[in-house]
C-alpha positions, -999 to +999 in steps of 0.1 A: +001-001+001+014+035-008+025+059+018-004+085+009-031+057+010-018+048+045-019+084+058-053+087+042-066+059+062-051+072+095-064+106+089-100+090+081-098+068+113-086+098+134-117+118+121-139+092+129-127+089+166-125+127+171-163+129+183-154+103+210-125+118+223-144+135+252-159+103+263-124+084+263-109+111+285-139+105+309-132+070+309-096+078+320-108+099+348-132+073+359-104+048+362-081+070+379-107+078+404-117+041+408-080+034+415-078+062+444-111+051+458-098+015+458-067+023+477-087+041+502-111+013+508-084-014+513-086-005+550-123-015+550-125-047+525-164-046+529-162-015+506-139-031+480-169-050+463-193-019+460-167+006+449-156-019+419-191-025+411-196+012+409-167+017+388-172-010+363-210+003+358-194+038+353-169+023+327-193+002+308-215+035+304-186+054+291-175+028+269-211+026+254-212+064+249-178+060+229-192+032+206-223+050+199-207+082+190-181+064+168-209+046+151-230+076+146-198+088+129-193+060+107-232+060+097-231+092+080-234+092+044-210+103+019-201+095-016-177+069-005-201+050+014-226+056-013-201+039-038-199+009-013-236+007-011-242+004-048-214-022-053-227-043-024-262-045-042-244-061-072-244-028-093-215-016-113-201+018-107-189+033-141-178+066-133-176+092-103-176+132-100-172+152-065-209+149-053-222+121-079-216+084-085-228+072-119-237+032-119-255+005-142-274-030-136-249-055-148-261-065-186-281-034-189-273-001-207-292+027-188-270+048-166-278+061-132-267+087-109-264+086-072-261+124-059-255+135-023-257+172-018-261+173+018-285+172+034-302+156+003-298+124-016-309+121-051-312+090-074-316+102-111-324+083-142-316+106-173-321+097-207-328+111-243-360+106-263-380+121-294-413+136-293-430+169-286-421+186-254-457+195-245-469+160-248-439+148-228-445+173-201-480+163-200-472+125-197-444+137-169-471+155-150-496+125-150-468+101-139-460+126-112-496+126-100-495+087-097-459+082-084-459+108-058-420+103-045-410+107-084-401+139-099-396+141-138-382+169-155-382+174-195-360+198-214-356+204-251-318+200-265-299+212-296-275+185-294-282+157-300-306+174-326-341+181-312-339+156-289-357+156-254-339+154-222-357+134-195-348+132-160-367+106-137-358+111-102-363+105-064-352+132-038-348+121-001-335+132+032-316+102+037-282+110+055-273+076+071-258+045+054-282+021+071-311+040+054-297+041+020-285+005+021-317-006+030-339+014+005-314+018-024-330-011-045-365+003-037-357+035-051-342+020-082-374+000-087-397+031-084-376+052-107-375+024-135-413+020-130-421+056-133-398+060-165-415+029-181-447+043-173-437+077-187-426+060-218-459+041-224-479+074-219-458+090-244-466+062-269-500+062-260-512+096-247-550+090-243-555+088-208-585+062-213-565+038-231-558+007-213-520+000-226-513+033-211-517+020-177-499-006-159-509-042-161-534-047-185-572-051-173-564-042-135-566-003-135-597+006-155-620-019-138-607-007-102-606+030-106-630+039-137-655+012-142-665+010-105-668+048-100-692+049-131-711+019-117-716+038-084-726+071-101-753+050-121-765+036-093-768+069-074-788+082-102-812+053-105-800+043-138-790+010-126-804-010-097-792-010-065-793-049-066-765-048-091-740-041-067-747-075-047-751-095-078-717-111-084-726-128-116-739-094-132-704-078-121-682-105-134-699-103-168-693-067-169-658-071-155-652-097-186-664-073-211-642-046-199-610-067-195-612-091-223-584-118-222-571-102-190-601-115-171-594-150-171-558-142-160-565-115-132-603-114-124-612-150-112-603-138-077-627-111-078-657-120-052-680-102-031-664-104+002-689-090+027-724-072+025-733-053+057-764-033+067-766-005+091-799+009+092-805+024+059-770+020+051-754-007+029-716-016+028-706-036-002-671-052-002-654-063-031-620-086-031-598-077-063-569-096-080-539-095-058-520-062-062-485-064-079-478-028-087-487+007-071-515+017-069-537-014-076-562-021-052-568-051-028-601-043-020-632-017-032-661-009-013-694+009-019-709+028+009-748+037+000-775+055+018-807+034+004-830+062+013-814+087-007-790+063-031-762+087-021-732+065-025-694+067-020-665+043-037-634+035-016-602+015-021-574-001-003-543+006-026-509-010-026-483+015-020-446+022-013-430+002+015-457-021+017-482+005+028-518+006+020-533+038+011-571+045+022-586+060-010-618+072-022-625+076-061-652+093-079-653+100-120-639+136-112-613+128-086-593+106-062-587+112-025-559+100-005-568+093+033-535+082+046-523+048+048-520+016+070-493-009+074-511-041+059-541-049+039-564-056+070-600-059+059-614-050+094-595-020+095-603-010+061-642-013+072-636+003+105-620+035+087-651+036+061-674+037+090-657+067+105-678+098+101-648+124+102-625+115+076-604+141+062-584+137+030-543+144+032-546+153-006-568+149-038-563+147-074-587+159-098-587+141-133-582+165-162-601+168-192-584+158-223-579+196-238-568+208-204-532+220-199-516+202-172-499+222-144-472+211-119 
């Protein structure tokens, strides 16, 4: 090992230990004090055990403080630790700058950038594409509405000629090595999924086309057809009994989904029907979610005296969280999340009378200009 590398390692170790120096001094002082007390207590042997027990406890406490101080120092994020985390996850580092590490998935061409500008960590997926910048930005805004952790920027470039430059990114406040080691692959999955969805929407911009939505035959029934059905029941155009007719529901789902019905919707069933005075609750079990924001359950809550109805969903989200949602033809409301797809908790939440949404997303008309 070269001399400058040895000195570099020594300086790094010294910098890591520096925060613990006061505790080391404290340990030395406690040790000296213990020795003095021991000498003073030898005349009365009954005190020896108690004194050494006290000294040991104090020394252990000081040692623990030293350990945690050093560990905290080593757990701080830096470009060097980021590079190590990337390699430990089987990814290939291809370049490095002052605050950025560029890497690839082995056997894949796309290059990603891990950027640390204290106090923020960024995972970026930049790429070029062809197309109209207005359409690209509209698709980007739509994806950002659906993937709330992701930011997508679109710029027009001259070189390469008349290409668009897209940057799909996640921005976090991760400053600890442990957190990034745990979340890096998840961030990579989210960025890739958002980029794929963005490119699908560029190729198929009409918002009502199934191909623009994730898995074929899942999104439309859960988030478009059921809200339409609830509105039709509320308006009296469809009988209330339709909500409890599983065979009728399955026939309609089959018409919407086509070939995807036999692959995905065999699992569909009416999970439960409950009556609360003049109110009824219909809960439906959907296909097992695989992608964000597919729903595990859908539910219709209706006042049979007025036919006023609401449609709720329990949706798969990030970090295995499950969003409590409400969907109409005009907008989607997010009421927060729970940590498991627990049907009882979902039903109890529906029965609450004081639900307040954390955020809402209105659907746009085809001719409207999207805004960030």
